[in-house]
C-alpha positions as protocol buffer text, in pm:
chain_id: "A"
residue {
  index: 1
  type: MET
  ca { x: 13348 y: 14162 z: 9637 }
}
residue {
  index: 2
  type: TYR
  ca { x: 13221 y: 14097 z: 9988 }
}
residue {
  index: 3
  type: LEU
  ca { x: 12982 y: 13809 z: 10056 }
}
residue {
  index: 4
  type: ASP
  ca { x: 12773 y: 13819 z: 10368 }
}
residue {
  index: 5
  type: PRO
  ca { x: 12806 y: 13518 z: 10608 }
}
residue {
  index: 6
  type: GLY
  ca { x: 12434 y: 13451 z: 10562 }
}
residue {
  index: 7
  type: PHE
  ca { x: 12476 y: 13426 z: 10185 }
}
residue {
  index: 8
  type: GLY
  ca { x: 12597 y: 13066 z: 10204 }
}
residue {
  index: 9
  type: SER
  ca { x: 12297 y: 12956 z: 10408 }
}
residue {
  index: 10
  type: MET
  ca { x: 12065 y: 13138 z: 10167 }
}
residue {
  index: 11
  type: ILE
  ca { x: 12218 y: 12950 z: 9873 }
}
residue {
  index: 12
  type: LEU
  ca { x: 12184 y: 12623 z: 10065 }
}
residue {
  index: 13
  type: GLN
  ca { x: 11816 y: 12695 z: 10135 }
}
residue {
  index: 14
  type: LEU
  ca { x: 11754 y: 12774 z: 9767 }
}
residue {
  index: 15
  type: VAL
  ca { x: 11917 y: 12447 z: 9657 }
}
residue {
  index: 16
  type: LEU
  ca { x: 11724 y: 12242 z: 9913 }
}
residue {
  index: 17
  type: ALA
  ca { x: 11395 y: 12411 z: 9820 }
}
residue {
  index: 18
  type: GLY
  ca { x: 11460 y: 12337 z: 9452 }
}
residue {
  index: 19
  type: LEU
  ca { x: 11534 y: 11971 z: 9522 }
}
residue {
  index: 20
  type: LEU
  ca { x: 11227 y: 11930 z: 9741 }
}
residue {
  index: 21
  type: GLY
  ca { x: 11010 y: 12110 z: 9486 }
}
residue {
  index: 22
  type: ALA
  ca { x: 11133 y: 11881 z: 9210 }
}
residue {
  index: 23
  type: GLY
  ca { x: 11059 y: 11580 z: 9432 }
}
residue {
  index: 24
  type: VAL
  ca { x: 10702 y: 11698 z: 9490 }
}
residue {
  index: 25
  type: LEU
  ca { x: 10651 y: 11757 z: 9117 }
}
residue {
  index: 26
  type: ILE
  ca { x: 10778 y: 11410 z: 9034 }
}
residue {
  index: 27
  type: ARG
  ca { x: 10550 y: 11254 z: 9295 }
}
residue {
  index: 28
  type: VAL
  ca { x: 10243 y: 11444 z: 9172 }
}
residue {
  index: 29
  type: PHE
  ca { x: 10299 y: 11356 z: 8805 }
}
residue {
  index: 30
  type: TRP
  ca { x: 10454 y: 11009 z: 8856 }
}
residue {
  index: 31
  type: LYS
  ca { x: 10180 y: 10819 z: 8666 }
}
residue {
  index: 32
  type: LYS
  ca { x: 10211 y: 11048 z: 8365 }
}
residue {
  index: 33
  type: ILE
  ca { x: 10591 y: 11025 z: 8372 }
}
residue {
  index: 34
  type: ARG
  ca { x: 10576 y: 10646 z: 8397 }
}
residue {
  index: 35
  type: THR
  ca { x: 10338 y: 10612 z: 8103 }
}
residue {
  index: 36
  type: LEU
  ca { x: 10543 y: 10861 z: 7900 }
}
residue {
  index: 37
  type: PHE
  ca { x: 10867 y: 10660 z: 7931 }
}
residue {
  index: 38
  type: GLY
  ca { x: 10723 y: 10313 z: 7987 }
}
residue {
  index: 39
  type: LYS
  ca { x: 10534 y: 10086 z: 7760 }
}
residue {
  index: 40
  type: LYS
  ca { x: 10170 y: 10179 z: 7726 }
}
residue {
  index: 41
  type: ASP
  ca { x: 10003 y: 9871 z: 7866 }
}
residue {
  index: 42
  type: LYS
  ca { x: 9626 y: 9869 z: 7824 }
}
residue {
  index: 43
  type: ASP
  ca { x: 9574 y: 9703 z: 8165 }
}
residue {
  index: 44
  type: ILE
  ca { x: 9766 y: 9977 z: 8347 }
}
residue {
  index: 45
  type: LEU
  ca { x: 9565 y: 10250 z: 8178 }
}
residue {
  index: 46
  type: GLU
  ca { x: 9236 y: 10075 z: 8262 }
}
residue {
  index: 47
  type: MET
  ca { x: 9342 y: 10031 z: 8624 }
}
residue {
  index: 48
  type: ASP
  ca { x: 9429 y: 10402 z: 8648 }
}
residue {
  index: 49
  type: ASP
  ca { x: 9088 y: 10492 z: 8502 }
}
residue {
  index: 50
  type: ASP
  ca { x: 8915 y: 10271 z: 8760 }
}
residue {
  index: 51
  type: LEU
  ca { x: 9107 y: 10439 z: 9042 }
}
residue {
  index: 52
  type: ASN
  ca { x: 9018 y: 10786 z: 8910 }
}
residue {
  index: 53
  type: ASP
  ca { x: 8648 y: 10694 z: 8889 }
}
residue {
  index: 54
  type: GLU
  ca { x: 8641 y: 10603 z: 9261 }
}
residue {
  index: 55
  type: GLU
  ca { x: 8771 y: 10947 z: 9367 }
}
């Protein structure tokens, strides 16, 4: 089976795009992820609600 010389760079681009995409997803949903795994502190939830009301 013959692999083109550009195949390696294509695989590298796919891996990098996947990592960057995962990073963006984590950043967008960070508050939800933090509250999912962290303790649900009432003060944190109220502060998030106040921030959302200002937007």
